C-alpha positions in Angstrom: -116.0 126.3 -7.7 -112.5 125.2 -7.9 -113.1 122.0 -9.8 -115.6 123.8 -12.4 -112.5 126.3 -13.0 -110.2 123.8 -13.4 -112.5 122.2 -16.0 -113.0 125.4 -17.9 -109.8 126.3 -18.6 -108.5 123.7 -20.9 -111.7 124.1 -23.1 -110.4 127.9 -23.1 -106.9 126.8 -24.3 -109.1 124.7 -26.8 -110.9 127.0 -28.1 -108.2 129.7 -28.7 -105.8 126.8 -30.2 -108.5 126.5 -32.6 -109.4 130.3 -33.0 -106.1 130.9 -33.9 -105.9 128.2 -36.4 -109.2 129.9 -38.1 -107.3 133.1 -38.0 -103.9 131.6 -40.1 -106.1 129.8 -42.7 -108.4 132.8 -43.5 -104.7 134.5 -43.7 -103.5 132.2 -46.1 -106.2 131.8 -48.0 -105.0 132.2 -51.9 -105.7 135.2 -53.6 -107.0 134.7 -57.7 -104.8 138.0 -58.6 -106.2 136.6 -62.4 -109.3 137.0 -61.0 -109.9 141.7 -60.9 -107.3 144.1 -61.3 -108.3 145.9 -58.5 -108.6 144.8 -54.8 -109.4 146.3 -51.4 -108.2 145.0 -48.2 -110.9 144.6 -45.5 -110.3 143.1 -42.2 -107.5 140.8 -43.4 -108.2 140.1 -47.1 -108.3 140.7 -50.5 -111.6 141.5 -51.4 -111.6 142.2 -55.7 -113.4 144.8 -57.2 -115.6 143.8 -59.8 -117.1 147.3 -61.0 -114.2 149.3 -60.6 -113.9 152.6 -62.0 -112.2 153.0 -64.9 -110.6 156.2 -66.7 -108.1 156.2 -68.8 -104.8 159.0 -69.6 -106.5 160.7 -72.4 -109.6 161.6 -70.1 -107.1 163.3 -67.7 -106.8 167.3 -68.7 -104.7 170.2 -67.4 -102.4 167.5 -65.5 -99.7 166.5 -68.4 -96.4 167.0 -66.6 -98.1 164.7 -63.2 -99.5 162.0 -66.1 -95.9 162.4 -67.5 -93.9 162.0 -64.0 -96.4 159.3 -62.5 -97.0 157.0 -66.5 -93.4 156.6 -66.8 -92.5 155.7 -62.6 -95.4 152.9 -63.3 -93.5 152.2 -67.0 -90.0 151.2 -65.5 -92.0 149.6 -62.2 -93.9 146.9 -64.5 -91.0 146.6 -66.5 -88.5 145.4 -63.7 -86.6 148.5 -63.6 -86.3 150.7 -60.4 -89.0 153.0 -59.3 -90.3 155.0 -56.6 -93.2 155.4 -54.1 -95.2 158.1 -55.1 -96.7 161.0 -52.9 -99.7 163.0 -55.0 -100.9 166.2 -53.0 -103.0 169.3 -53.8 -106.4 170.8 -54.7 -109.1 168.2 -54.0 -110.6 167.1 -57.4 -107.7 167.9 -59.8 -107.3 164.0 -61.1 -104.8 162.8 -58.1 -106.9 159.9 -57.5 -108.1 159.3 -60.7 -104.5 159.1 -62.4 -104.0 156.2 -60.4 -106.6 154.4 -61.4 -105.6 155.7 -65.3 -101.9 154.1 -64.9 -103.9 151.2 -63.7 -105.9 151.0 -67.0 -102.7 151.2 -69.2 -100.5 148.1 -67.5 -103.2 146.2 -66.2 -102.7 143.6 -69.1 -99.1 143.8 -68.1 -99.3 142.1 -65.1 -100.2 145.0 -62.8 -102.4 144.8 -59.9 -104.0 147.3 -57.0 -104.9 147.0 -53.6 -107.0 149.9 -52.4 -105.7 150.1 -47.9 -107.9 152.5 -46.1 -106.8 154.7 -43.6 -107.5 152.5 -40.9 -106.2 149.4 -42.3 -103.1 150.5 -42.9 -101.7 149.2 -39.4 -102.0 145.4 -41.5 -99.1 146.5 -44.1 -97.1 144.0 -43.0 -99.0 141.7 -43.9 -100.7 142.9 -47.5 -96.4 142.8 -48.1 -96.3 139.2 -46.8 -99.4 138.3 -49.4 -97.5 139.8 -52.6 -94.9 137.8 -52.1 -93.8 135.1 -54.0 -96.1 136.6 -56.7 -94.9 137.2 -60.3 -97.1 140.4 -60.8 -96.4 143.7 -59.6 -98.6 145.7 -57.1 -99.4 149.2 -56.1 -101.0 149.5 -52.4 -103.6 152.5 -53.4 -104.2 154.9 -50.1 -106.8 157.8 -51.1 -106.8 160.8 -49.1 -104.5 160.3 -46.8 -103.7 162.2 -43.2 -102.3 161.4 -39.7 -102.2 162.0 -36.0 -98.8 161.2 -34.6 -100.5 158.7 -32.4 -102.7 156.7 -35.2 -100.7 153.4 -35.9 -101.4 153.3 -39.3 -98.8 156.0 -39.7 -96.3 153.8 -37.8 -96.7 151.1 -40.1 -96.3 153.1 -43.4 -93.3 154.8 -42.4 -91.5 151.1 -41.8 -93.3 150.3 -45.1 -91.9 152.8 -47.2 -88.3 152.9 -45.4 -87.4 151.9 -41.7 -88.6 148.3 -41.8 -86.3 145.2 -42.1 -89.1 143.4 -44.1 -88.7 145.5 -47.6 -91.3 145.7 -49.9 -89.5 144.0 -52.4 -89.0 144.8 -56.3 -93.2 144.2 -56.6 -94.9 146.6 -54.6 -94.9 150.1 -54.6 -97.6 152.5 -52.7 -99.1 155.7 -54.2 -100.9 157.6 -51.9 -103.0 160.9 -52.3 -103.1 163.2 -49.5 -104.5 167.2 -49.2 -101.8 167.9 -46.9 -98.1 167.8 -48.1 -96.7 166.7 -45.1 -99.8 164.5 -44.0 -99.9 165.8 -41.0 -101.5 168.6 -39.3 -99.3 171.5 -38.6 -99.2 174.2 -35.9 -98.7 177.9 -35.5 -96.5 176.7 -32.6 -94.4 174.6 -34.6 -92.6 177.9 -35.6 -92.2 179.3 -32.1 -88.9 179.1 -30.6 -90.9 178.4 -27.2 -91.3 175.2 -25.6 -94.9 174.4 -25.9 -96.6 171.1 -24.0 -93.7 169.8 -22.1 -91.7 168.8 -25.8 -87.8 169.2 -25.1 -86.6 169.1 -28.2 -89.4 170.6 -30.7 -87.3 170.7 -33.4 -86.9 166.8 -33.8 -90.5 167.2 -33.3 -91.1 168.9 -36.9 -88.7 166.2 -38.3 -90.9 163.4 -37.0 -94.3 165.1 -39.0 -91.5 165.5 -42.4 -90.2 162.4 -42.1 -92.8 160.2 -43.4 -93.5 162.1 -46.8 -89.7 162.6 -47.3 -89.9 158.3 -47.4 -91.9 158.9 -50.8 -89.5 159.1 -53.1 -91.7 160.9 -55.7 -93.7 164.0 -55.3 -96.7 165.3 -58.0 -98.3 168.7 -57.0 -101.9 169.1 -58.3 -103.3 172.8 -58.5 -106.6 174.2 -59.2 -107.9 175.0 -62.8 -108.0 178.4 -64.2 -110.7 179.1 -66.7 -109.7 177.9 -70.0 -108.2 174.3 -68.4 -112.0 173.8 -66.8 -113.3 174.6 -69.7 -111.3 172.4 -71.7 -112.3 169.4 -69.2 -116.3 170.2 -69.4 -116.0 170.0 -73.2 -114.0 166.4 -73.4 -116.7 164.8 -70.5 -119.4 166.4 -72.7 -117.9 165.1 -75.6 -117.3 161.9 -74.2 -121.2 162.1 -73.3 -122.5 162.7 -76.9 -122.4 166.2 -76.8 -123.0 167.7 -80.0 -123.4 171.1 -80.2 -121.7 174.5 -79.9 -119.9 175.6 -76.9 -121.6 178.9 -76.7 -124.3 176.7 -75.4 -122.7 175.5 -72.5 -120.0 177.7 -71.4 -121.8 180.3 -69.6 -123.5 177.7 -67.8 -120.3 176.0 -67.2 -118.6 178.8 -65.4 -122.0 179.1 -63.4 -122.0 175.9 -61.9 -118.2 176.5 -60.6 -119.1 179.3 -59.0 -121.7 177.8 -57.0 -119.5 175.2 -56.2 -116.4 177.7 -55.6 -114.3 175.3 -57.9 -113.0 174.8 -60.5 -111.1 171.6 -61.5 -112.2 168.0 -63.3 -114.5 166.9 -60.8 -117.0 169.5 -61.0 -116.2 170.1 -64.9 -117.4 165.9 -64.9 -120.4 167.1 -62.7 -121.8 169.5 -64.7 -120.9 167.6 -68.0 -123.5 164.7 -66.7 -126.2 167.3 -65.4 -125.7 169.1 -68.8 -126.2 166.4 -70.8 -129.0 164.9 -68.8 -131.1 168.3 -69.0 -130.0 168.6 -72.4 -130.8 165.1 -74.1 
C-alpha cells in the first residue's frame, strides 16, 4: 500500500502543475478589444457581446440632469481627464442601465469599452484590472442591480478596487454600478437603536461599514418615478420609433391603464406598452 501511495504522489504533483499551467494560459489569453465594444466577464474570461442592446442618449427622456452628469463624466474619462466612479440608484425602470449603455454607444468610436460583471464574479475584479492594464483603450466595468450582504466576497473586492487597494484601477478603468439601494447593503431598524445588538460592541462602526462602500463612488445619480406627463412623453417617443403615426387620443388612455395594471409609471413600462400597442394595431 505504501509503495502504491508513493508512486501516486509524483503523478498528482505533475497533474497539479499541468492544471496551474493551463489556468495561467487561460487567464493570459489575449482579448481582441476591437471585436466588440461590450464584453461579459465569465469564469475568468472576457466574452464578447455580439448582439448587444443598442440605445442612444436621445432615446432617454425624463432624466435630463442624470444624462448631463453621466455624459460629462464619461466624456472627461475618454478624453483622459479626471473622472469618477458612478453609482446610479433609485426607482426601477427609470433608465439607470439604459443610460450606461447609451454613453457607451456615444463614445465607442473613441475607444471606450464596457465589461459587464455579475455580482457573483466581483471577487475577480483584481483579475479584470490586470487584464485591461496596458491597453490603450478605456474601460467601464458595469455592475447591474448591485446589492450585497456584508460577508459576500464581491463586496470586499469592489470596496478594495474602488479606493482601498494597493493595486489601483489606474486611469483607464471606471466602475459604473446600478442599484435600487443607495447604500448597496441591507439596513435594519435596529441600526437606529442605541442598544447593542448581537454582541456588536461598536454598532456605529458597523453602520459606517455599510455606508463606506457607496461613499467610494465619487458621483451619485438618483432616479425617481416619473409623473404622468413624463410617462406619456416616453410612450409617445417609443410609439414614434416603432412607426406609429396616429393621434395621442388614440392611445393615451390605454397607456395609462397599462401603467396602472403594472403599478408603475416608468420608461420600461412605457416601452413595453408601445411594443404591445404597435404590435396589435400594426
